[in-house]
C-alpha positions in Angstrom: 25.8 33.2 -39.1 24.4 33.3 -35.5 21.1 31.4 -36.0 20.4 27.7 -35.6 21.9 25.4 -38.2 20.3 22.3 -39.6 22.4 19.2 -40.3 20.9 16.2 -42.2 21.9 12.9 -40.5 19.4 10.7 -42.2 17.1 11.9 -44.9 14.1 11.9 -42.6 15.7 13.1 -39.4 17.0 16.6 -38.7 19.6 17.5 -36.1 19.4 21.2 -35.0 22.4 22.8 -33.6 22.6 26.1 -32.0 26.0 27.9 -32.0 27.4 27.9 -28.4 26.9 31.5 -27.5 27.8 30.7 -23.8 30.8 28.5 -23.7 30.8 28.3 -19.9 27.4 26.4 -20.0 27.8 22.7 -20.6 24.7 20.6 -21.3 24.6 17.0 -21.0 21.4 15.3 -21.9 22.5 11.9 -20.7 22.8 13.3 -17.1 19.3 14.6 -17.1 18.0 11.0 -17.8 20.1 9.8 -14.9 18.7 12.5 -12.6 15.1 11.6 -13.6 15.9 8.0 -12.8 17.5 8.7 -9.5 14.4 11.0 -8.7 12.0 8.2 -9.6 13.7 5.6 -7.5 14.0 8.1 -4.5 10.2 8.9 -4.8 9.3 5.2 -4.7 11.5 4.7 -1.7 10.0 7.8 0.1 6.5 6.5 -0.7 7.2 3.0 0.6 8.6 4.4 3.8 5.8 6.9 4.3 3.2 4.2 3.6 4.7 1.9 6.1 4.9 4.6 8.8 1.2 5.7 8.1 -0.5 2.2 7.6 2.0 0.1 9.6 0.4 1.3 12.9 -3.0 0.5 11.5 -1.8 -3.1 10.7 -0.7 -3.6 14.2 -4.0 -2.3 15.5 -5.8 -4.7 13.3 -3.8 -7.6 14.8 -4.8 -6.5 18.3 -8.5 -6.3 17.4 -8.3 -9.8 15.8 -6.9 -11.1 19.1 -9.5 -9.5 21.2 -12.3 -10.8 18.9 -11.0 -14.3 19.1 -11.0 -14.0 22.9 -14.6 -12.6 22.9 -15.9 -15.4 20.6 -14.3 -18.1 22.9 -15.9 -16.5 25.9 -19.4 -16.4 24.2 -19.0 -20.1 23.3 -18.2 -20.9 27.0 -21.2 -18.9 28.2 -23.6 -20.5 25.7 -22.4 -24.0 27.0 -22.9 -22.9 30.5 -26.5 -21.6 29.6 -27.3 -24.9 28.0 -26.1 -26.9 30.9 -28.1 -24.8 33.3 -31.2 -25.2 31.1 -30.7 -28.9 31.0 -30.5 -28.9 34.8 -33.7 -26.8 35.2 -35.6 -28.9 32.6 -36.0 -26.1 30.1 -36.2 -27.5 26.6 -34.8 -25.7 23.7 -36.9 -25.9 20.6 -34.3 -24.6 18.2 -31.5 -26.7 16.8 -28.2 -27.2 18.6 -26.5 -24.4 16.7 -24.9 -21.6 18.7 -27.0 -18.5 18.7 -24.1 -15.9 18.5 -22.4 -15.8 15.1 -19.6 -13.7 14.0 -19.9 -12.2 10.5 
């Protein structure tokens, strides 16, 4: 008989066996799980490395922009103080409160 055979292992489960028509082909189902596991881990590693190479440069640019923004805010504060000092010397009264006019959002 050359067709598939059915073996009863447990009354509700069937194990299908096919006669080995090609004895040079060896199939191991446990090795395919291992291959999928390795492929999954490799894809995660490649994804992390690719993400770092793509977005790592952006993160460094953000740091530079933050530094420039901090310097600009400090310069604006200094200039506001100088303007207030000049207004006081000239006798110009400021009707608004003493809050700075430039705000960073």
